[in-house]
N, C-alpha and C positions, 0 to 999 in steps of 0.2 A: 520510402525514397528518400533520400538526402535532400536537408535543406539547402546545402551550398548546391547540391546538384552533382557532386563530386562522387563516385562512385566505390565503395569500400571495397567490395569484392570482384573487383576488375583487376586488381594488381596481380600478378604471379605470387605464388604461394612460396613463404621463406625469403622475400624479396627485400632487402635492407634498405632503411632510407640513408641521406649521407650522414645522419647522426648517428646512426648502426640502431637504429630501432626496427622491429619489425613491422612490414605492411599492415597485418593481419592487427596488431595490437594496436597498432594508431586508432586504424577502422573500428575496432572495438572499441577504443576510449571516444573517441568521434561519437557513435552510437549509443554509447552509455550514456553517455552528456547529455546529446538531444532527449533522450528517451526521461532518463532525468528531469530535464528542467518541463517537457511535458507532463512527466508525473507532477510536479509539484504546483504546476497550474492544473490541471485536472483535479490534483486533490481538492485544492482552495475549493473550484466552481464546487467539487461535490458535496464538501463542508458546509457549503454557502445555500446548498440546495436542500441538506436535512433540517439546519435551520440559520439564518442570516446571521446570525450572530455566532456561530459555531466557530472556533477557531481551526483553521486547515491541518494543525498538529493533533487535534483531538479527534480527526473521523476515523483514523487506525484505531484508536481506541474503541472504537464504537462495531467499527467491522469484526474486530477480535469477539468482543462481548456477542456479536449479532453470532458466529460462526461456532463459539465453543461454549457460552452461556456465560453462567456465572464464575467471577475470577474474583481473587483476593489483589487489593491494590498491589502488595508488594509481586506479584506474578506480571500484572498489567506493566508496573516500570520496569521491569527486566526485561520484557519481553520490547516494549519500545527501546530502552534503555538510555529511560532517565531515572532520576533519584525520586526519592520518597515526597521530597517537599515540592518540586516540578508536578510529582504526580497526583498529590493531594491538592495543589491549585486546580490543577487541569478537569478532577472530578467533584469538585467543589462546581467549576463553572457548568459541566454536565449537569452536576443535579440542579442548580437554578435552573436550567433552559428546558427543567422535566425531561431530560434524554435517559437518565439512569434513574436507578436508586439503590440503597445498600441496606443487605437484609444481614440477621448472623448467619456464619456461615455454621450450617449443620453440623460439620464433622468437630468445628471446633468454637464452640461458644464466646469464646474473646478477642475470632477474629470476625470480620464482614468482608460480604458477598457482594461486587459489583454486577450489579445487572441491569440491564436494556430495560426502561420503563414500556408498558404497551405502546405509547406513543413514540418513544424511541427506536422500540423496533419497527412500526411501521414508517416510519421516515425513513428509515436505514435500508428496509427494504426498499420503498420506492425506489430510493437513488442507486441501490444497485440494479434494479431491473432495469431501470434505463440506461446505466452503463454496460451491462452485458447485451443490452440490445443493440444498442452503439457499436459494440466492437462486431455484432454479427455482421451488422451492416457494412463497417466499413472493410470486412476483412470478409465478404461474401465468395468474392473470386478467387478465393483461397481454400485449396484443398480439406479438407479436415484432418486429415493425417499429418500437415502442414502446421495447422492449430494447435494441433496434440503434440507436433515436435518441438515449437516454440515452448508450449506451457510443458512440458518438459525440460527442456533446455532454461529456461528460467530457473525453474525450481531448484535445479542442479547448480546454475550461477548464486543463487539464493544461498543454499547449503557451503557454498565455497567462501563466499563472503562473510556469511556468520561466524567464521572460525577466527 
């Protein structure tokens, strides 16, 4: 439901506004703005649940490590879209909090892999499980096919936006 009570899907398809913008793209912009604002807020909350001193922006790094296991700092920086200095600062903070560790890369002795510590893995797993349970509660009235379709569309949108 829209925060301002305006229905984005109620207008006619292809209808233009006085400014010449398509209603569908205005509705998309409005809904993405709401979604992104809520996502930023939610990410901050989840980061604090992992550790009270965890920066919101570092939460995504922990999720990436949880999903893929050990990664090089350069891979993480490329995925998040930050420079090496920013990545080094974030990794140092995560290491200081005891959430990650660095270990030699078995494929290249000169490189290091960043991994979650057992404590980091436990904390991230707890927060992710609580988030999934919240989604299940909030979308309980949705058909599972609708949930799958939303996930598919968001995946497609993320792919387009990455280019």
